[in-house]
MARDORO-882245 format. One record per residue (C-alpha): x, y, z; residue in three letters. Coordinates in pm, whole numbers. Example, Ala and Ser with C-alpha at 12.3 -4.5 7.8 and 13.67 -1.06 7.14 Angstrom:
BEGIN
> X | Y | Z | r
> 1230 | -450 | 780 | ALA
> 1367 | -106 | 714 | SER
//
This chain:
BEGIN
> X | Y | Z | r
> -560 | -242 | -1516 | MET
> -261 | -440 | -1441 | GLN
> -290 | -799 | -1376 | ALA
> -220 | -894 | -1022 | SER
> -151 | -1248 | -1094 | MET
> 17 | -1355 | -1408 | SER
> -19 | -1692 | -1566 | ASN
> 334 | -1682 | -1687 | ALA
> 521 | -1996 | -1577 | PRO
> 798 | -1954 | -1324 | PRO
> 1158 | -1995 | -1413 | PRO
> 1249 | -2368 | -1438 | PRO
> 1420 | -2518 | -1148 | THR
> 1665 | -2807 | -1099 | ALA
> 1545 | -3143 | -971 | PRO
> 1568 | -3186 | -587 | PRO
> 1892 | -3326 | -451 | SER
> 1866 | -3637 | -235 | ARG
> 1930 | -3416 | 64 | TRP
> 1621 | -3194 | -30 | LYS
> 1399 | -3496 | -84 | ARG
> 1505 | -3643 | 267 | PHE
> 1442 | -3282 | 411 | ARG
> 1106 | -3271 | 255 | GLY
> 1017 | -3613 | 404 | TRP
> 1110 | -3475 | 723 | LEU
> 899 | -3153 | 706 | GLU
> 601 | -3358 | 608 | VAL
> 658 | -3604 | 912 | ALA
> 704 | -3304 | 1158 | GLY
> 372 | -3158 | 1031 | CYS
> 188 | -3489 | 1063 | GLN
> 331 | -3515 | 1424 | LEU
> 207 | -3175 | 1511 | ALA
> -126 | -3237 | 1347 | PHE
> -186 | -3538 | 1581 | ARG
> -32 | -3413 | 1903 | LEU
> -99 | -3038 | 1925 | LEU
> -479 | -3076 | 1976 | PRO
> -429 | -3277 | 2267 | CYS
> -225 | -3021 | 2459 | LEU
> -395 | -2746 | 2686 | PRO
> -390 | -2381 | 2555 | ARG
> -136 | -2246 | 2784 | PRO
> 121 | -2515 | 2687 | MET
> 60 | -2417 | 2304 | ILE
> 141 | -2050 | 2391 | ARG
> 453 | -2144 | 2588 | ALA
> 576 | -2386 | 2315 | LEU
> 534 | -2100 | 2062 | ALA
> 745 | -1869 | 2258 | VAL
> 1011 | -2143 | 2293 | VAL
> 998 | -2229 | 1904 | ALA
> 983 | -1869 | 1815 | GLY
> 1275 | -1763 | 2026 | SER
> 1485 | -2049 | 1895 | LEU
> 1393 | -1966 | 1539 | PHE
> 1502 | -1586 | 1605 | HIS
> 1830 | -1693 | 1774 | TRP
> 1940 | -1971 | 1534 | PHE
> 1807 | -1876 | 1195 | ASP
> 2052 | -1594 | 1135 | ARG
> 1936 | -1519 | 773 | ARG
> 1576 | -1490 | 885 | SER
> 1683 | -1260 | 1173 | ARG
> 1863 | -1028 | 952 | ARG
> 1575 | -1015 | 722 | VAL
> 1346 | -917 | 1000 | ALA
> 1591 | -677 | 1162 | LEU
> 1656 | -494 | 827 | GLU
> 1290 | -482 | 744 | ASN
> 1214 | -291 | 1069 | LEU
> 1503 | -61 | 1010 | GLN
> 1401 | 4 | 660 | ALA
> 1034 | 65 | 770 | ALA
> 1084 | 264 | 1088 | PHE
> 1413 | 422 | 1044 | GLY
> 1567 | 532 | 1364 | ASP
> 1242 | 513 | 1561 | GLN
> 1361 | 203 | 1743 | TYR
> 1713 | 116 | 1892 | THR
> 1897 | -195 | 1786 | ASP
> 1773 | -371 | 2114 | GLN
> 1412 | -272 | 2048 | GLN
> 1425 | -391 | 1689 | ARG
> 1573 | -712 | 1812 | ASP
> 1287 | -755 | 2077 | ARG
> 1022 | -682 | 1811 | ILE
> 1171 | -931 | 1572 | ALA
> 1172 | -1205 | 1847 | ARG
> 822 | -1136 | 1951 | ARG
> 709 | -1137 | 1580 | SER
> 872 | -1496 | 1548 | ALA
> 694 | -1608 | 1845 | CYS
> 349 | -1480 | 1724 | HIS
> 428 | -1647 | 1381 | PHE
> 506 | -1983 | 1570 | ALA
> 180 | -1964 | 1763 | LEU
> -1 | -1895 | 1423 | THR
> 103 | -2210 | 1292 | PHE
> 71 | -2405 | 1624 | PHE
> -283 | -2277 | 1627 | ASP
> -384 | -2412 | 1293 | LEU
> -317 | -2766 | 1407 | PHE
> -434 | -2710 | 1754 | TRP
> -769 | -2564 | 1626 | ALA
> -904 | -2919 | 1571 | ARG
> -974 | -2888 | 1933 | HIS
> -1218 | -2608 | 1867 | LEU
> -1589 | -2636 | 1800 | SER
> -1886 | -2418 | 1784 | SER
> -1959 | -2487 | 2152 | GLU
> -1622 | -2398 | 2300 | ASN
> -1510 | -2138 | 2055 | LEU
> -1597 | -1848 | 2306 | GLU
> -1354 | -1989 | 2558 | ARG
> -1078 | -1900 | 2296 | TYR
> -1203 | -1640 | 2066 | VAL
> -1378 | -1314 | 2102 | LYS
> -1563 | -1163 | 1797 | PHE
> -1639 | -793 | 1754 | GLU
> -1847 | -680 | 1440 | GLY
> -1966 | -1023 | 1346 | LEU
> -2308 | -891 | 1240 | GLU
> -2129 | -679 | 991 | ILE
> -1993 | -968 | 805 | LEU
> -2312 | -1168 | 841 | GLN
> -2513 | -879 | 704 | GLN
> -2310 | -845 | 384 | HIS
> -2243 | -1210 | 349 | ASP
> -2626 | -1287 | 346 | GLN
> -2673 | -1000 | 94 | ALA
> -2440 | -1177 | -165 | GLY
> -2097 | -1235 | -39 | GLY
> -1790 | -1019 | 70 | VAL
> -1428 | -999 | -6 | ILE
> -1256 | -1054 | 333 | GLY
> -906 | -910 | 355 | ILE
> -632 | -946 | 613 | CYS
> -246 | -970 | 652 | ILE
> -13 | -1188 | 820 | HIS
> -62 | -1008 | 1156 | TYR
> -146 | -1175 | 1488 | GLY
> -327 | -1524 | 1500 | ALA
> -451 | -1483 | 1134 | TYR
> -485 | -1865 | 1080 | GLU
> -703 | -1890 | 1424 | LEU
> -921 | -1602 | 1295 | ALA
> -995 | -1756 | 975 | ALA
> -1058 | -2100 | 1133 | TYR
> -1297 | -1932 | 1404 | ALA
> -1499 | -1743 | 1129 | CYS
> -1574 | -2082 | 962 | GLY
> -1733 | -2203 | 1301 | PHE
> -1957 | -1884 | 1304 | ARG
> -2113 | -1987 | 973 | GLY
> -1909 | -1758 | 748 | ILE
> -1749 | -2006 | 501 | GLU
> -1520 | -1858 | 240 | ALA
> -1307 | -1953 | -58 | THR
> -971 | -1859 | 25 | MET
> -641 | -1795 | -180 | LEU
> -333 | -1950 | -36 | ALA
> 30 | -1975 | -160 | ARG
> 154 | -2313 | -191 | ASP
> 464 | -2427 | 10 | PHE
> 758 | -2572 | -182 | LYS
> 689 | -2904 | -22 | ASN
> 356 | -3048 | -190 | PRO
> 310 | -3270 | 114 | GLY
> 313 | -2981 | 363 | VAL
> 66 | -2805 | 137 | THR
> -174 | -3074 | 152 | ALA
> -165 | -3091 | 521 | LEU
> -206 | -2742 | 568 | PHE
> -492 | -2731 | 324 | THR
> -664 | -3002 | 512 | GLN
> -623 | -2802 | 846 | ALA
> -745 | -2473 | 682 | ARG
> -1050 | -2625 | 530 | GLU
> -1152 | -2821 | 858 | ALA
> -1402 | -2543 | 965 | SER
> -1573 | -2528 | 621 | GLY
> -1348 | -2298 | 412 | HIS
> -1244 | -2397 | 61 | HIS
> -873 | -2345 | -33 | ILE
> -773 | -2270 | -413 | ILE
> -428 | -2232 | -536 | PRO
> -303 | -1889 | -713 | ARG
> -337 | -2032 | -1066 | GLU
> -635 | -1862 | -1235 | LYS
> -716 | -1715 | -898 | ALA
> -883 | -1410 | -1016 | LEU
> -1115 | -1599 | -1245 | ARG
> -1201 | -1857 | -981 | ARG
> -1284 | -1590 | -717 | MET
> -1488 | -1395 | -977 | LEU
> -1700 | -1708 | -1017 | GLY
> -1737 | -1758 | -644 | VAL
> -1851 | -1398 | -588 | LEU
> -2091 | -1392 | -872 | ARG
> -2264 | -1690 | -711 | LYS
> -2317 | -1482 | -390 | GLY
> -2060 | -1643 | -190 | GLN
> -1759 | -1497 | 25 | THR
> -1382 | -1493 | -65 | VAL
> -1084 | -1428 | 163 | GLY
> -734 | -1318 | 73 | LEU
> -409 | -1228 | 238 | MET
> -316 | -904 | 77 | MET
> 46 | -845 | 204 | ASP
> 215 | -1111 | -12 | LEU
> 537 | -975 | -208 | ALA
> 505 | -1120 | -552 | LEU
> 792 | -1206 | -774 | LYS
> 807 | -1001 | -1102 | LEU
> 680 | -1281 | -1326 | HIS
> 380 | -1308 | -1112 | GLU
> 250 | -958 | -1185 | GLY
> 163 | -720 | -925 | GLY
> 208 | -338 | -881 | PHE
> 423 | -117 | -684 | ALA
> 250 | -53 | -365 | GLN
> 354 | 194 | -94 | ASP
> 446 | 24 | 219 | CYS
> 599 | 227 | 493 | PHE
> 714 | 462 | 246 | GLY
> 914 | 197 | 55 | LEU
> 792 | 9 | -256 | LYS
> 665 | -353 | -246 | MET
> 557 | -564 | -540 | ASN
> 211 | -655 | -418 | ALA
> -102 | -815 | -531 | THR
> -404 | -608 | -666 | ALA
> -632 | -898 | -711 | ILE
> -871 | -785 | -418 | HIS
> -904 | -441 | -578 | GLY
> -975 | -599 | -912 | ALA
> -1245 | -836 | -755 | LEU
> -1409 | -533 | -585 | HIS
> -1433 | -333 | -903 | LEU
> -1556 | -619 | -1121 | LYS
> -1825 | -747 | -871 | THR
> -1913 | -429 | -643 | GLY
> -1880 | -662 | -345 | ARG
> -1759 | -488 | -28 | PRO
> -1404 | -522 | 103 | LEU
> -1424 | -610 | 467 | LEU
> -1097 | -597 | 668 | PRO
> -1064 | -865 | 936 | ILE
> -805 | -795 | 1214 | SER
> -704 | -967 | 1524 | ASN
> -496 | -925 | 1831 | GLU
> -430 | -1115 | 2185 | PRO
> -633 | -1021 | 2480 | LEU
> -488 | -1009 | 2841 | PRO
> -707 | -1311 | 2931 | ASP
> -534 | -1535 | 2673 | GLY
> -805 | -1523 | 2418 | ARG
> -786 | -1384 | 2070 | ARG
> -987 | -1066 | 1957 | LEU
> -1123 | -1102 | 1591 | VAL
> -1243 | -774 | 1488 | ARG
> -1462 | -732 | 1162 | LEU
> -1445 | -375 | 1030 | HIS
> -1691 | -177 | 829 | GLU
> -1642 | -206 | 443 | PRO
> -1374 | 19 | 301 | LEU
> -1496 | 287 | 64 | ARG
> -1315 | 435 | -232 | PHE
> -1375 | 746 | -468 | PRO
> -1556 | 667 | -809 | PRO
> -1309 | 590 | -1090 | GLY
> -1045 | 437 | -852 | SER
> -833 | 154 | -1016 | THR
> -762 | -176 | -881 | ALA
> -415 | -64 | -777 | GLU
> -548 | 250 | -596 | GLN
> -820 | 30 | -407 | VAL
> -557 | -213 | -306 | SER
> -321 | 68 | -194 | GLN
> -606 | 207 | 20 | GLY
> -645 | -141 | 167 | CYS
> -302 | -158 | 278 | TRP
> -296 | 192 | 426 | ASN
> -570 | 69 | 660 | PHE
> -376 | -222 | 796 | PHE
> -49 | -28 | 794 | GLU
> -179 | 179 | 1091 | GLU
> -229 | -133 | 1280 | GLN
> 120 | -259 | 1214 | VAL
> 261 | 73 | 1320 | ARG
> 79 | 55 | 1655 | ALA
> 176 | -299 | 1724 | LYS
> 478 | -413 | 1496 | PRO
> 556 | -712 | 1697 | GLU
> 227 | -882 | 1552 | LEU
> 341 | -852 | 1192 | TRP
> 561 | -1114 | 999 | LEU
> 888 | -925 | 972 | TRP
> 1112 | -1233 | 872 | SER
> 924 | -1232 | 534 | TYR
> 1102 | -1078 | 229 | ARG
> 843 | -818 | 184 | HIS
> 1079 | -587 | -12 | PHE
> 1209 | -811 | -288 | ARG
> 1274 | -517 | -517 | TYR
> 1378 | -150 | -492 | LYS
> 1372 | 140 | -731 | PRO
> 1696 | 229 | -897 | SER
> 1689 | 591 | -804 | ASN
> 1583 | 560 | -435 | THR
> 1778 | 713 | -154 | ASP
> 1560 | 513 | 113 | ARG
> 1753 | 237 | 290 | PHE
> 1635 | -108 | 160 | TYR
> 1708 | -458 | 336 | PRO
> 1992 | -632 | 193 | TRP
> 1794 | -902 | -4 | TYR
> 1622 | -623 | -239 | ALA
> 1759 | -578 | -570 | HIS
> 1683 | -342 | -872 | GLU
> 1496 | -449 | -1185 | ALA
> 1374 | -262 | -1483 | GLU
> 1032 | -403 | -1477 | VAL
> 987 | -296 | -1126 | PHE
> 1106 | 66 | -1213 | ASP
> 831 | 87 | -1479 | GLU
> 569 | -21 | -1207 | ARG
> 703 | 237 | -981 | VAL
> 674 | 501 | -1256 | GLU
> 313 | 381 | -1326 | ALA
> 213 | 398 | -959 | ALA
> 350 | 743 | -921 | GLU
> 143 | 850 | -1224 | GLY
> -167 | 708 | -1077 | ARG
> -109 | 903 | -772 | GLN
> -59 | 1223 | -950 | LEU
> -381 | 1161 | -1141 | ASN
> -574 | 1153 | -814 | ARG
> -449 | 1477 | -686 | GLU
> -668 | 1777 | -743 | PRO
//
């Protein structure tokens, strides 16, 4: 089983410049302002602000817009026109803006008013398995994922969740404070597998985002993603195999009345003898169907495809590059797939 999170230290970085330190201060100040002001605003205004912020981000951040457009082209080929890809990318940016606005606005929520903003489906599934000894909740950067996690906390389903740190420690601290407000506990990625194993063995629940593209020194495996290869984490597969705890997908999408539907699905099941990588691939296959149906809800401006196989004929985004280590992981993934075929 290949490690999904490596303990190898990242490459050394140069000390931040004076401008970067000032920019870091501005980032923290902006988050603090949002943390105080957004809970005071009505919900329709939050949605309107997200549309404005996401549209501005899409129009003025040329690099992120290019990432999103080429990701869409790589994933869907000629299924969409240039105009349709641009519209999907802009809507994706608006949903992403709303996700972060929601995280700070969610201080307005309580167990009493939650149903005005969030509708649950399948909550009994998660509660049943959670009471039986904890579950492994999995989701992706799709829709209002921050609000969905926050709302689960108010329904008594508190989890230890893995989150990637921001480059700015001050921003990380503010986001951790916001994410833990409904009862969750956030842990960093260092020694994440060991920490989450301990939580599950205590009969408690863990939660992970499973569409993070890892850098090569962080470990990972070559996951199939829209027919492309993505260096992804297999930590959720490893946790499932080591503990036997069920993998429960959690998805969300907007409703016509402005609320969010948080849907908790039945546990995913896998053939005996599956590896952590095969389990993780199966989890992604479940979510890929949802992204294909409503691509505007996924985060397309993220660099999902950091690496590409050296012998591929598929189109990859401009930022993807070849690496010998990644070729070895692609070859290993193809070998596992051949072993599964009768």
